[in-house]
C-alpha positions as CSV (number, residue, x, y, z in Angstrom):
1,M,-11.5,17.2,-17.2
2,P,-12.9,14.2,-15.2
3,A,-13.8,14.5,-11.8
4,R,-11.6,12.6,-9.3
5,N,-13.1,10.2,-7.0
6,F,-12.2,11.0,-3.7
7,F,-9.8,8.3,-2.7
8,N,-7.7,8.4,-5.5
9,H,-5.8,11.0,-4.0
10,K,-3.9,9.8,-1.1
11,C,-3.2,6.3,-2.0
12,F,0.5,6.2,-1.4
13,D,2.8,6.7,1.9
14,D,2.8,9.8,3.7
15,K,5.8,11.4,3.0
16,L,6.2,12.7,6.5
17,T,5.3,9.7,8.5
18,G,5.7,6.9,6.2
19,I,2.2,5.9,7.0
20,P,0.0,4.6,4.1
21,V,-2.8,7.2,4.2
22,Y,-6.6,5.8,3.5
23,S,-4.6,2.1,2.8
24,Y,-8.0,0.4,3.3
25,F,-10.3,2.9,1.2
26,C,-7.5,2.7,-1.7
27,S,-7.7,-1.0,-1.6
28,L,-11.3,-0.8,-1.7
29,N,-11.7,1.4,-4.1
30,K,-9.5,-0.5,-6.8
31,K,-11.4,-3.8,-6.1
32,I,-14.9,-2.6,-5.7
33,M,-15.6,0.7,-5.4
34,K,-14.8,1.9,-8.9
35,N,-17.0,5.2,-10.0
36,N,-20.5,4.3,-11.3
37,M,-22.7,7.4,-11.0
38,G,-22.6,10.5,-13.5
39,I,-22.5,13.8,-12.9
40,A,-26.5,14.0,-13.7
41,D,-27.0,11.2,-11.2
42,K,-24.8,13.4,-8.8
43,I,-26.7,16.6,-9.6
44,V,-30.1,14.6,-8.9
45,R,-29.0,13.2,-5.5
46,I,-27.8,16.5,-4.1
47,I,-31.1,18.4,-5.3
48,V,-32.7,15.5,-3.5
49,A,-30.7,16.1,-0.4
50,I,-31.3,19.4,-0.3
51,I,-34.8,19.3,-0.7
52,F,-34.8,16.5,2.0
53,A,-32.8,19.2,4.5
54,A,-35.3,21.9,3.6
55,L,-38.2,19.4,4.5
56,Y,-36.8,18.9,7.8
57,F,-35.5,22.3,8.8
58,T,-38.7,23.3,7.9
59,D,-40.7,21.0,10.2
60,T,-42.4,20.0,7.5
61,V,-41.4,16.6,7.6
62,P,-41.3,16.6,11.8
63,G,-40.4,13.2,13.9
64,I,-38.8,10.2,12.8
65,L,-40.0,10.1,9.0
66,G,-37.8,13.8,9.3
67,I,-34.8,12.1,10.3
68,I,-34.9,9.1,8.2
69,L,-35.1,11.3,5.0
70,L,-32.0,13.6,6.5
71,V,-29.9,10.8,7.1
72,L,-30.9,9.4,3.5
73,G,-29.9,12.8,2.1
74,V,-26.6,12.9,3.4
75,V,-26.2,9.3,2.4
76,F,-27.0,11.2,-0.7
77,V,-24.4,13.5,-0.7
78,L,-21.9,11.5,0.9
79,T,-22.3,9.0,-2.6
80,S,-22.1,12.0,-5.0
81,L,-19.2,13.3,-3.3
82,I,-17.2,9.8,-3.8
83,G,-18.9,8.9,-7.0
84,F,-19.8,5.3,-6.0
85,C,-23.1,3.6,-5.1
86,P,-23.4,0.3,-3.7
87,L,-26.6,-0.2,-4.1
88,Y,-25.7,-0.3,-8.0
89,L,-23.2,-3.0,-7.9
90,P,-26.0,-5.8,-7.7
91,F,-28.0,-4.8,-10.1
92,G,-24.4,-4.1,-12.4
93,I,-26.0,0.0,-12.7
94,N,-23.3,2.3,-14.3
95,T,-25.0,6.0,-14.3
96,G,-21.0,7.0,-15.3
97,A,-19.4,7.5,-18.5
98,K,-18.1,4.7,-21.0
99,K,-15.0,3.8,-21.2
100,K,-13.7,3.2,-24.8
C-alpha cells in the first residue's frame, strides 16, 4: 500500500461546517507539490534529523550552528512527512517510485 501524502486526505469540504479544509494546500499539492521523495530518502532524512537533534541537545554543537542544525532537522522531518522537497523541483530530482 503506497504511503499517503499528508494533504490528500482532506481536500473536500468539511461536512459539519461546509468550509473547505486545506483548500490552499490541496490546490498547491495538485499543481506543484507532487510526491518527489522515495522511502529511502525519507528514512535518511529522519535519521539525519535525529542526529542533528542529538548533537544539539547534548551540546556537542552549541550556539548558532546548533540552532541551524536543529532547524534543518525540523525541515527534514517535515519534508519527510509531506513527501515533497521543494529543492528537488528546479533540478528535476524525483527519488520516488516511477509511475507506469
